[in-house]
KEKE-3310 file (N, C-alpha, C; in steps of 0.2 Angstrom, whole numbers, plus 5000, padded with zeros to 4 digits):
npx = (5003:5003:5009:5011:5004:4991:4994:4992:4980:4980:4970:4967:4968:4979:4992:5002:5014:5031:5032:5039:5040:5034:5045:5043:5046:5052:5039:5031:5042:5037:5022:5024:5031:5041:5047:5042:5030:5018:5029:5032:5029:5023:5012:5005:5002:4993:4983:4982:4974:4964:4956:4951:4945:4939:4925:4920:4928:4932:4937:4929:4920:4927:4934:4938:4920:4917:4925:4937:4952:4964:4978:4978:4991:4997:4988:4996:5008:5023:5025:5023:5031:5042:5041:5037:5045:5057:5045:5049:5053:5043:5034:5018:5009:5004:4994:4995:4986:4969:4960:4961:4967:4978:4992:5007:5011:5002:5008:5017:5027:5024:5024:5018:5012:5014:5003:4993:4990:4985:4974:4956:4948:4956:4960:4961:4971:4975:4987:4994:5000:5004:5000:4992:4987:4979:4987:4999:4999:4996:5006:5017:5015:5015:5003:4988:4979:4966:4965:4964:4954:4943:4945:4941:4928:4923:4924:4933:4944:4956:4969:4969:4969:4979:4987:4999:4992:4992:5001:5006:5018:5022:5033:5041:5036:5034:5033:5027:5019:5019:5027:5012:5004:4992:4976:4969:4956:4962:4974:4989:4999:5012:5007:5015:5019:5006:5003:5012:5009:4995:4998:4997:5003:5010:5009:4995:4989:4990:4986:4971:4969:4969:4963:4952:4947:4939:4949:4946:4937:4949:4960:4951:4947:4944:4959:4958:4967:4969:4972:4983:4985:4973:4957:4947:4933)
npy = (4995:5012:5025:5038:5052:5058:5070:5087:5099:5114:5131:5129:5117:5111:5099:5103:5098:5101:5112:5129:5135:5146:5164:5168:5181:5190:5191:5195:5209:5213:5215:5227:5240:5250:5244:5248:5243:5243:5251:5265:5276:5272:5269:5279:5287:5277:5278:5292:5290:5281:5290:5302:5294:5283:5279:5269:5270:5276:5288:5296:5304:5315:5323:5314:5317:5331:5339:5338:5331:5320:5325:5322:5316:5312:5300:5289:5282:5279:5294:5302:5298:5304:5318:5319:5310:5302:5296:5305:5303:5300:5308:5315:5315:5332:5345:5361:5370:5368:5365:5362:5351:5337:5337:5342:5356:5358:5351:5344:5336:5335:5336:5331:5343:5353:5347:5347:5363:5366:5362:5359:5366:5376:5393:5408:5422:5439:5452:5469:5466:5450:5434:5418:5404:5400:5390:5396:5409:5408:5398:5408:5420:5413:5408:5399:5390:5389:5399:5409:5407:5407:5421:5429:5423:5431:5444:5452:5465:5462:5465:5463:5452:5443:5448:5444:5434:5441:5442:5437:5436:5442:5450:5440:5435:5435:5450:5462:5470:5485:5496:5502:5510:5522:5532:5544:5555:5566:5563:5555:5541:5530:5512:5512:5525:5530:5523:5529:5541:5541:5532:5519:5503:5499:5484:5482:5491:5486:5472:5477:5480:5468:5460:5464:5476:5493:5507:5517:5514:5507:5517:5526:5520:5515:5511:5496:5496:5484:5473:5467:5468:5473:5469:5458:5462)
npz = (5002:4996:5004:4999:4996:4985:4974:4971:4963:4955:4953:4942:4937:4933:4939:4955:4954:4953:4955:4960:4977:4981:4986:5000:5007:4997:4992:5001:5000:4987:4989:4997:4994:5001:5013:5027:5030:5046:5055:5063:5058:5046:5052:5057:5044:5041:5048:5051:5034:5039:5047:5041:5030:5031:5034:5046:5052:5070:5072:5063:5063:5070:5058:5043:5043:5046:5033:5031:5024:5015:5004:4985:4984:4993:4996:4992:5001:5000:4994:5004:5014:5009:5009:5023:5030:5043:5057:5072:5087:5101:5093:5084:5069:5066:5060:5053:5053:5059:5054:5041:5027:5027:5022:5013:5013:5024:5037:5051:5062:5078:5096:5110:5118:5108:5099:5111:5110:5098:5094:5089:5101:5105:5111:5105:5110:5104:5108:5108:5098:5099:5096:5104:5111:5122:5134:5129:5134:5149:5151:5150:5156:5169:5177:5179:5165:5167:5176:5167:5158:5166:5170:5156:5154:5163:5156:5158:5151:5137:5140:5153:5156:5152:5164:5174:5188:5205:5219:5235:5230:5220:5214:5208:5196:5178:5170:5179:5177:5185:5176:5170:5162:5167:5166:5174:5177:5169:5172:5168:5174:5179:5184:5198:5200:5205:5215:5225:5223:5230:5242:5243:5244:5232:5226:5230:5223:5210:5213:5214:5200:5191:5198:5193:5195:5192:5183:5190:5202:5207:5211:5218:5231:5245:5257:5265:5281:5288:5283:5271:5257:5244:5246:5235:5226)
capx = (5000:5009:5009:5010:4999:4988:4997:4987:4981:4979:4962:4965:4965:4987:4995:5009:5021:5037:5033:5045:5036:5035:5047:5035:5051:5049:5031:5030:5044:5032:5019:5026:5039:5046:5046:5040:5023:5021:5034:5031:5028:5018:5006:5004:5000:4987:4980:4979:4968:4958:4952:4951:4942:4934:4919:4919:4935:4930:4938:4930:4917:4930:4940:4932:4916:4921:4926:4944:4954:4972:4980:4980:4998:4998:4985:5002:5013:5029:5027:5021:5037:5047:5037:5037:5050:5052:5041:5052:5054:5039:5030:5015:5008:4999:4994:4995:4979:4969:4956:4964:4969:4984:4997:5015:5011:5002:5007:5022:5027:5021:5025:5010:5008:5011:4994:4987:4990:4984:4968:4950:4946:4960:4956:4967:4972:4981:4988:4998:5003:5005:4995:4995:4983:4978:4989:5007:5000:4996:5015:5021:5014:5015:4994:4986:4975:4959:4965:4963:4950:4938:4945:4937:4921:4920:4922:4940:4948:4962:4978:4970:4965:4985:4992:5000:4993:4996:5000:5015:5024:5021:5039:5045:5034:5039:5027:5024:5017:5020:5025:5008:5001:4982:4973:4961:4955:4967:4982:4995:5005:5011:5006:5021:5016:4999:5005:5016:5005:4991:5000:4996:5008:5011:5007:4991:4985:4989:4981:4964:4966:4972:4956:4944:4944:4939:4952:4942:4938:4954:4963:4949:4944:4947:4961:4958:4975:4971:4976:4992:4983:4967:4951:4944:4926)
capy = (4999:5016:5031:5044:5057:5060:5075:5094:5101:5121:5131:5128:5109:5108:5097:5108:5094:5101:5118:5131:5136:5155:5164:5174:5187:5191:5191:5202:5214:5215:5220:5232:5241:5253:5239:5250:5241:5243:5254:5272:5282:5269:5269:5288:5288:5275:5283:5297:5289:5278:5293:5304:5292:5279:5280:5267:5273:5279:5296:5300:5312:5324:5323:5318:5320:5338:5340:5335:5326:5318:5326:5314:5314:5308:5292:5284:5278:5282:5303:5305:5296:5309:5323:5319:5308:5297:5300:5308:5298:5304:5313:5314:5319:5338:5350:5369:5375:5364:5366:5362:5343:5334:5338:5343:5361:5359:5345:5344:5329:5339:5335:5331:5349:5357:5345:5350:5368:5365:5355:5361:5370:5380:5399:5414:5430:5443:5458:5471:5462:5443:5429:5415:5400:5400:5389:5399:5415:5404:5397:5413:5426:5411:5407:5392:5390:5390:5406:5412:5405:5412:5429:5431:5422:5437:5449:5455:5466:5457:5467:5463:5443:5441:5451:5437:5434:5445:5440:5439:5434:5446:5452:5434:5433:5440:5456:5463:5478:5492:5501:5499:5516:5522:5538:5546:5563:5571:5563:5550:5540:5523:5512:5513:5532:5531:5520:5530:5549:5539:5531:5515:5497:5498:5478:5484:5493:5481:5468:5478:5482:5460:5459:5467:5484:5498:5513:5524:5511:5506:5522:5529:5514:5516:5503:5493:5495:5479:5468:5470:5472:5473:5463:5460:5461)
capz = (4999:4994:5009:4994:4995:4979:4970:4972:4955:4955:4952:4934:4937:4932:4943:4957:4953:4950:4951:4963:4982:4983:4991:5006:5011:4993:4991:5005:4997:4983:4993:5001:4989:5004:5019:5033:5035:5051:5059:5068:5052:5043:5058:5055:5038:5041:5053:5044:5029:5041:5051:5035:5020:5033:5041:5052:5059:5077:5074:5057:5063:5068:5053:5036:5045:5046:5029:5032:5017:5012:4996:4981:4983:5001:4997:4993:5006:4998:4993:5012:5020:5005:5010:5029:5032:5047:5063:5078:5095:5105:5090:5081:5064:5067:5056:5057:5052:5062:5048:5035:5024:5027:5015:5015:5016:5032:5040:5053:5068:5083:5103:5113:5121:5104:5098:5111:5107:5091:5095:5090:5105:5108:5110:5104:5114:5102:5111:5105:5090:5099:5097:5107:5112:5133:5138:5127:5137:5152:5151:5148:5162:5173:5178:5175:5162:5170:5176:5161:5155:5169:5166:5148:5155:5170:5154:5159:5146:5135:5146:5160:5155:5153:5168:5182:5196:5207:5228:5237:5226:5212:5211:5208:5191:5176:5169:5183:5175:5189:5174:5166:5163:5171:5166:5179:5177:5166:5174:5169:5176:5182:5192:5205:5202:5206:5220:5230:5226:5234:5249:5243:5240:5222:5222:5230:5217:5204:5213:5212:5192:5191:5200:5189:5196:5185:5186:5196:5209:5211:5213:5225:5235:5252:5259:5273:5285:5291:5276:5269:5250:5244:5245:5227:5227)
cpx = (5004:5007:5010:5005:4998:4993:4989:4986:4978:4972:4962:4967:4972:4987:5001:5014:5027:5038:5036:5038:5037:5040:5045:5041:5050:5043:5031:5036:5042:5027:5019:5032:5043:5048:5046:5035:5025:5024:5029:5025:5023:5013:5001:5000:4995:4981:4975:4973:4963:4953:4950:4945:4938:4930:4915:4924:4931:4932:4935:4923:4921:4936:4937:4924:4913:4923:4934:4948:4962:4972:4980:4985:5000:4993:4991:5007:5020:5030:5024:5026:5044:5045:5040:5045:5048:5050:5045:5050:5047:5035:5026:5011:5003:4996:4993:4992:4974:4960:4956:4965:4974:4986:5003:5015:5009:5003:5016:5021:5028:5023:5017:5008:5011:5006:4991:4984:4987:4979:4962:4947:4952:4958:4963:4967:4977:4980:4995:5000:5004:5000:4998:4987:4985:4981:4997:5005:5000:5005:5019:5020:5015:5010:4994:4982:4968:4957:4961:4958:4942:4939:4941:4930:4919:4919:4927:4942:4954:4969:4977:4971:4975:4988:4993:4996:4995:4993:5004:5019:5025:5028:5044:5041:5034:5031:5025:5019:5016:5020:5020:5004:4992:4982:4967:4963:4960:4971:4984:4997:5005:5009:5010:5020:5011:5000:5005:5009:4998:4992:4999:5002:5005:5007:5000:4984:4983:4986:4973:4961:4966:4966:4949:4940:4943:4945:4951:4940:4946:4961:4958:4945:4950:4951:4959:4965:4975:4970:4982:4992:4976:4963:4948:4937:4921)
cpy = (5009:5022:5038:5048:5058:5070:5080:5095:5109:5124:5129:5122:5105:5105:5103:5104:5096:5110:5123:5136:5145:5157:5170:5178:5190:5194:5198:5208:5218:5219:5226:5238:5247:5251:5244:5247:5240:5248:5262:5277:5278:5269:5277:5288:5284:5276:5288:5295:5288:5285:5301:5302:5288:5279:5278:5268:5277:5287:5300:5307:5319:5325:5322:5317:5326:5342:5340:5330:5326:5320:5321:5311:5308:5303:5287:5286:5284:5291:5305:5303:5303:5314:5324:5316:5303:5299:5302:5303:5304:5310:5310:5318:5321:5340:5356:5372:5368:5363:5365:5354:5344:5334:5340:5351:5362:5356:5346:5337:5336:5335:5336:5338:5354:5355:5351:5357:5370:5363:5361:5368:5373:5387:5401:5419:5433:5451:5459:5467:5453:5440:5422:5411:5403:5398:5392:5403:5411:5404:5403:5419:5420:5412:5400:5393:5391:5397:5410:5413:5410:5420:5432:5428:5427:5443:5454:5458:5463:5458:5465:5453:5442:5444:5444:5440:5437:5444:5443:5439:5437:5448:5443:5433:5439:5446:5460:5470:5485:5500:5503:5505:5519:5531:5538:5553:5567:5568:5556:5549:5531:5519:5512:5520:5535:5530:5525:5539:5546:5535:5523:5509:5495:5488:5478:5486:5489:5475:5470:5476:5473:5457:5458:5473:5488:5505:5516:5520:5510:5511:5526:5525:5514:5512:5503:5492:5488:5474:5472:5472:5470:5470:5464:5459:5463)
cpz = (5001:5000:5005:4994:4987:4977:4969:4965:4959:4953:4944:4934:4934:4939:4944:4956:4952:4951:4959:4971:4981:4986:4995:5008:5002:4990:4996:5002:4993:4984:4996:4999:4995:5011:5026:5034:5043:5057:5060:5063:5049:5046:5055:5049:5038:5043:5050:5040:5033:5042:5047:5030:5024:5037:5044:5056:5064:5077:5068:5057:5064:5063:5047:5037:5045:5039:5029:5028:5017:5005:4994:4984:4988:5001:4995:4998:5005:4995:5001:5014:5012:5007:5019:5034:5039:5052:5068:5082:5097:5100:5086:5075:5066:5061:5058:5056:5053:5057:5041:5033:5025:5021:5016:5019:5024:5036:5045:5059:5074:5090:5107:5115:5114:5100:5102:5110:5102:5089:5095:5094:5108:5105:5107:5104:5110:5106:5109:5100:5091:5099:5100:5110:5122:5135:5136:5133:5145:5156:5154:5153:5169:5178:5174:5170:5162:5172:5175:5157:5159:5168:5161:5150:5159:5164:5156:5151:5145:5137:5151:5160:5157:5156:5173:5187:5203:5215:5230:5234:5221:5210:5208:5200:5186:5173:5175:5183:5181:5182:5169:5165:5164:5169:5169:5178:5174:5169:5173:5170:5175:5186:5198:5208:5205:5213:5226:5230:5232:5242:5251:5242:5232:5221:5226:5226:5211:5205:5212:5205:5190:5192:5196:5191:5192:5188:5192:5204:5213:5213:5220:5230:5241:5255:5267:5277:5288:5289:5273:5262:5250:5245:5238:5229:5220)
residu = (UNK:UNK:UNK:UNK:UNK:UNK:UNK:UNK:UNK:UNK:UNK:UNK:UNK:UNK:UNK:UNK:UNK:UNK:UNK:UNK:UNK:UNK:UNK:UNK:UNK:UNK:UNK:UNK:UNK:UNK:UNK:UNK:UNK:UNK:UNK:UNK:UNK:UNK:UNK:UNK:UNK:UNK:UNK:UNK:UNK:UNK:UNK:UNK:UNK:UNK:UNK:UNK:UNK:UNK:UNK:UNK:UNK:UNK:UNK:UNK:UNK:UNK:UNK:UNK:UNK:UNK:UNK:UNK:UNK:UNK:UNK:UNK:UNK:UNK:UNK:UNK:UNK:UNK:UNK:UNK:UNK:UNK:UNK:UNK:UNK:UNK:UNK:UNK:UNK:UNK:UNK:UNK:UNK:UNK:UNK:UNK:UNK:UNK:UNK:UNK:UNK:UNK:UNK:UNK:UNK:UNK:UNK:UNK:UNK:UNK:UNK:UNK:UNK:UNK:UNK:UNK:UNK:UNK:UNK:UNK:UNK:UNK:UNK:UNK:UNK:UNK:UNK:UNK:UNK:UNK:UNK:UNK:UNK:UNK:UNK:UNK:UNK:UNK:UNK:UNK:UNK:UNK:UNK:UNK:UNK:UNK:UNK:UNK:UNK:UNK:UNK:UNK:UNK:UNK:UNK:UNK:UNK:UNK:UNK:UNK:UNK:UNK:UNK:UNK:UNK:UNK:UNK:UNK:UNK:UNK:UNK:UNK:UNK:UNK:UNK:UNK:UNK:UNK:UNK:UNK:UNK:UNK:UNK:UNK:UNK:UNK:UNK:UNK:UNK:UNK:UNK:UNK:UNK:UNK:UNK:UNK:UNK:UNK:UNK:UNK:UNK:UNK:UNK:UNK:UNK:UNK:UNK:UNK:UNK:UNK:UNK:UNK:UNK:UNK:UNK:UNK:UNK:UNK:UNK:UNK:UNK:UNK:UNK:UNK:UNK:UNK:UNK:UNK:UNK:UNK:UNK:UNK:UNK)
# end
């Protein structure tokens, strides 16, 4: 009794006997010419395509569903890689204009903090020609983002919104604004000069202004000498 198995035929009815088994490594090379399938760079490219083009993707509503698209050139991984290069460690694919499409001109590799600043919910504040997000202003003046959001919601003027928190450590904070000019009843002087003329601490006056007091109230309200600085009301 023979133990040999009968030869298998291929889909066309021809015998496979004598046919060379395909080289799997060569087949994979042909299927992925860039040899980067499943690299971090390739995963970023695939995720970009999925969230913009695949309606079943969990993030589609925030990208493709909002009209965010992928440029025609970047439908090819090879062109994407040529434009962006390897994904740096600790960074992900981000867009400069968060309402713009994915393309060479609008994309860069970003850190998590850069991504946070560029989120769709980020709000920009512009003052004296300088434009920053809430997070960037908070870092620049030494306050929390929540403090700036509170001031915005309270209707503060932009110059007051981006003033540092005034407390016992004001002199250790950047931009203490003692040289800020205040104009009242036809007289214009700095915070420090007004404080000296009124016989109050300059930190007290600045504290009143940063707490949302009007210039008139800040300059005319009687000082409660029981406290080292004025109470905001």
